C-alpha positions in Angstrom: 0.0 -0.3 0.0 1.1 3.3 -0.8 1.3 6.5 1.8 -1.0 9.6 1.7 1.0 12.6 0.3 0.6 15.5 2.3 0.9 18.9 0.3 3.3 21.3 1.7 0.7 24.1 2.4 -1.7 21.7 4.3 -2.9 23.1 7.4 -5.1 20.1 8.7 -3.0 18.3 11.3 -5.1 15.1 10.9 -3.6 14.8 7.5 -0.4 14.7 8.9 -1.4 12.3 11.7 -2.6 9.9 8.9 0.3 10.0 6.8 2.8 9.3 9.8 0.4 6.3 11.0 0.7 4.9 7.6 4.6 5.2 7.6 4.6 3.5 11.3 2.4 0.6 9.8 5.0 0.1 6.9 3.3 1.6 4.0 5.6 3.2 1.3 5.5 4.9 -2.1 8.8 3.1 -2.9 7.6 -0.4 -3.7 6.2 -2.0 -6.7 6.0 -5.2 -8.9 7.7 -6.0 -12.0 7.9 -8.8 -14.5 11.1 -9.4 -16.3 10.7 -9.0 -20.3 10.6 -12.2 -22.0 13.1 -12.8 -24.8 15.0 -9.7 -23.6 18.2 -9.2 -21.5 16.7 -6.0 -19.9 13.8 -4.3 -18.2 13.2 -0.8 -17.3 11.0 0.3 -14.3 9.5 3.5 -13.8 8.9 4.5 -10.2 8.6 8.1 -9.3 10.6 8.1 -6.0 13.7 6.1 -7.4 16.9 8.4 -7.7 20.3 8.1 -9.1 21.7 6.7 -5.8 18.7 4.2 -5.0 19.5 0.9 -3.8 16.7 -1.3 -5.4 15.9 -4.5 -3.3 14.3 -7.7 -5.4 11.9 -10.3 -4.1 11.0 -13.1 -6.3 7.3 -13.9 -6.4 7.1 -16.6 -8.7 9.0 -20.0 -9.2 10.7 -18.7 -12.3 11.6 -15.5 -10.8 13.2 -17.4 -7.8 15.2 -19.3 -10.5 16.5 -16.1 -12.4 17.4 -14.2 -9.3 20.9 -15.4 -9.5 21.4 -13.7 -12.9 18.9 -10.5 -12.6 20.8 -7.2 -11.1 20.3 -3.4 -11.1 22.4 -2.0 -14.0 21.3 1.5 -14.0 19.3 3.9 -11.6 18.1 7.5 -12.6 15.4 9.9 -11.3 12.2 8.0 -11.6 13.4 4.9 -13.1 15.8 1.7 -12.9 16.8 -0.7 -15.2 17.5 -4.4 -14.5 19.7 -6.6 -16.6 18.7 -10.6 -16.8 19.3 -13.6 -18.5 17.0 -14.0 -21.8 14.0 -16.6 -21.2 10.9 -17.3 -23.0 9.2 -17.3 -19.6 6.5 -14.6 -18.9 5.9 -15.0 -15.1 9.4 -13.9 -13.7 7.6 -11.5 -11.4 9.7 -9.8 -8.5 8.4 -7.4 -5.8 10.8 -4.6 -5.2 11.6 -1.9 -2.7 13.7 1.2 -3.8 15.7 3.2 -1.0 17.3 6.5 -1.3 
């Protein structure tokens, strides 16, 4: 789940409290899901919270993703995007959950 975004000009303290409660419960806007592109050696992911110095952590969600984990790694991070390099495969279910930090 994502965290509520509070605007910088917000005056309602209950909105700030709600956002802080969500953070304390582990919610984050820096998470998502990606399926590696079949027949390709790279997959680009768009995530607005990603930056040039982000660390991206992957968690396989399928059996084929678990098998691909050893050959899947982050090769680039930039504002709003990161790129995964991986082995070529025909499978279409190499799905990972991810979190990017930083």
